[in-house]
N, C-alpha and C positions, 0 to 999 in steps of 0.2 A: 305818180310813183306807183310801180307795180308792188303790191304788198303780198307777203306770204301769210298764210294762216298758221298761227302757232298757239299751242295750248299752255305749256308751262315753261318758264325760263329758269335754268339753274345758273346762279352767279357764284363762282368760286372766289374766295378772297373778299367776301362781301363786307368785311370790317376794315378793309384797307382804304386808302385815300380815294382811289377810283371806284372801288366797290361800294363804298358808302354813298357816293354821289350818284352812281348808276342805280342802285336800289331805291334811293329816294325818288329819282325820276320815274322809275317803273311803278313805284307805289302811287305817285301823283297821277300817273296816266291810267291807273286801274288795272295794270297788267298782273297776270298770275305768275308770280316769281317765287323763288326760294333761294336764300343765301346760305352758303356753307361757311362755317367758322371752325377753328380748331378746338375751342372749348366754349362753354356757356358764358363765361365771363367776358368774352370778346364780342358777344352778340350785340347788335345795335337795337336799342329800345324801339319797339313798334314795328320791327321788320321780321318777316317770317324767316326762320333759319333752321338749318340742320347741322348737327355736329359731325364733322369728319376730322378725325384727330391727326391724320398724317397726309402727306402728299409725296408718294413715292411709287415704286413699281408694284407694291403689294397692297395698296389702298383699295378697299372695297367701296365702290361708289354706287352700287345697285339701288340701295334705298333712296339715295339722293336723286338718282336719275329716273326713278319710277314716275311715269307720266310726262316726262319732259320732252319737249320738241326741240328746244334750243339750249345750248350750253355757252355761256360767256365765261371763258377761263382767264381769270385775272390773278389767281393765286400763284405764288412762286417765291423763290429765294431772290431777294432784291439785290440790285447792283450795289457794291460797297467799294468806295474809292480806295480805302486802305485796309484790305482784307488781311487779317492776321492768321487765318486758318492755313494749315500746312499744305493742303491740296484743294484750293478753291474750285478748280474745274470739276473735280470729282463731286464736291458738294453741290455745285450748280447743276451738274448732270443728274444727280439723284432726284432733285426736286423739279427743275425746270424742263429736263428732257424726259427722263424715265417716268416721273410723276404725270407729266402732261400726256405722254403716249398711252400710259395705262388708263387714264381717264377717257381718252378718245376711243380706245379699243372697246371699253365697256359701254361708252355712249353709242357706238355703232351697234353693238350687240343688243342694246336696249331700245333700238329704234329711233334714236335721236336723229333729227333731220339736219341740223346745222350746228357746227362747232366753231365759235369765234375765239381766236387765240390772240391775246395781247402780247406781241413780241417786242422788238426794240429796234430803233434806227441804228443802234450799234452793230447790227448784223451787216449793214452797208459799210460801216467804218466810223472813224472818229472825227475826221476833218474833211472839208471840201475846199477846193481851190478854184473858185469861179464858176464851176459847174455843179448845180445842186444834185443831190442824190435822187435817183428815180427808181421805180419798182423793177426796171429792167437791168439794173446794174448787177454785175457779178458780186456776190457777197465777199466782204472783207472784214470779218468780225475782229474787233480790236481788244477784246478782253475775254476772260473765261466766262463771264456772264453772257456776253454776246454769242460766244461759241455754243453755249448750252441752248440759247434761244434758236439759233440757226439749226442745230441738230433736231430740235423739236419740230421746227417748220418742215424739215425734210421728212421726218417720220410721219407727220400729219398728212403730208401730200400722198405718201404711200398708202396710208389708211384710207384716204379719200378715193384713191385709185381702185382699191379692191373691195370697197364697201359702198353702201348707199349714203354714207355720211358726207355732207359737203362742208368744206373747211374754208373759213374766212380768216386771213392773217392780216393783222394791223400792226404796222411798225411806227410807233410814235416817237418823237424826240422827247426832251425833258418836259414833264407835265407840271404845270404850276397852278397856283390858286391860293386863296387865303388858307392859312394853316397847313400848307403843303409840307411834306417831310423833306429830309435831305438838305441839299445845299440851299434850296429856296427858303426852307424854314430857317436856316442859319442866317441867311441874308436878312430876312424879316426881323429876326431877333436883334441883329446889329442896328438896323434902322430904328427899331422900337426904343433901344437904349441910347441912341444918338452916337453910336460908334462910327467914326469916319471910315469909309471904304475906299481903297486906293485904286479905283477903276476909272477915274475921270478921263484918262488918255486913251482908253481902249475904243477903237472904232472898227469893230468886226461885224459880221452878220451871222446871226444864229436863228434858226427856226425853233420855235417852241409850240406847245399846244396847251391852251387853257383847259382846265378840268371841265368847264362847261362845253367846250367844243369837242373834246374827246368823247364825253358822254353822249352828246348829240350824234356824233358819227357812229358810235356803237349801236345806238338805237335804230339808226337807219340801216345798219348792217343786219340787225335782227330781222327787219321787215322786208328788205328790198330783194327781189328775185335776182337782180343783176349782180348782187354781191357774191353769188354762188362760186365757190372755189377760186376766189380772187385774192390777190395780195395788194394791200393798200398802204401808202404812206399818208399820214395825216398831220396837219399843223394848222396854226392860225392863219397861214398864208400872208403873214406880215413879219418879215425878219427884223430882228432888233440887235443893236449892239449890247455889249455887257452893261455899259452905262445906262442905256435905255431900259434894260431889264431891271436894274436896280431901281430906277425911277418908277417903273411899273409896280414893283414889289411895294414901294412906298405908297402908291395910290391904293393898293389893295388893303393896306392896314391904316390908311388915313394919316400918314406921317411923311413929311418930306425927308428924304435921305441926305446924309452928309457924305460928300465924295471929295477925294483928293486926287490931284493929277500927279502921277509918278511917271518918269520915263519908262517906256515899255521894257527896255533891256534891264533896267534896275528891278522892275517888278518881277520879270522872269527869273532873274538871279535870286531874288529873295525867296520866291516860291520854291525854286529848285533846291536851294540850301536847306529850306525847311522840310524837304522831302515831299513837296506837293507838286511834282512835275505834271502829273495827270490833271490836277486841278488847274494848273497853269494853261495846259492845252485847252481845257474846257472854257476857261475864262477869256482867252486871248485869240483863239483861232476861229475860223468860220465853220459853220455846219448848217447847210441849207438843204431844204427838201423841195422837190417839185411835186406838188399835190394836184396838178391840173386834172389828171386822170381820175383821181378819187372824187373830185368835185363834179366832173362831167358825167362819169358813168352812173353815179348815184344821185345826180341832180341835188347835190348837197352844198350848202354854204355855211361857214362857221357863224353861229349866232352871236358870238362875242368877239369884239375887235380890241386888241391891246392898245390901239390908238384912239379909242373913244374917250 
């Protein structure tokens, strides 16, 4: 592997699910890194951190960027299935687009060499039908969150074009692991308390990425010369059905899940009536990624297999 020389790594969102795992890995490797958090109470014990109170177009990152060669930008406004805010796109743009581009502009001014941006496979779309998403597909963002991520990607490429900053964009699917937030965390709670899940009849194919695999891929992108100004899709490279995903969540917490077989049309109707149509799409449809180029270009293999 061709490796880049780097001095200090700034990890934004270092107290999040991905940030905590990445910072722990960097710490174990002996890397010189700094994590940003919004306030001291969110800092992870034993990790070096700096307080950056906001993430928008006016945030001053210069102190955090001092001496940094690489930025791994994980912070942002997270995807929310049932967002109640009046204008979710404006809120996502404020943080995920304007906040990201402001950070990248300052990174370029401060002499940072590489900016790694965690985007989302939602930029490609929400559903596949037999043909997996690839990095060459035309974007088709399916939500305000995904739109904000795509707009950030476009702005980052423009910054890379006119400055010396090289930009690496990573589009992961859903990220899972023990104590994962969001839907995975909810599924794990159901399993823990023995609540039956009505997913026994779902036979779809979904690409996921384990937290271990995503962190491994990010660390390769920090180091590898051939990651320069590239767009990558990343996954476990083992697609699972929703039923298999539930069984995997059970393995992660050491408890066998209870599942019930419901006719798919009935399950779809129930979720629709409950106002969970987007959740129904996520649970019952296919979403597959082609990650061959990511593996081949960076000579990377996922260290964790969900089928182990």
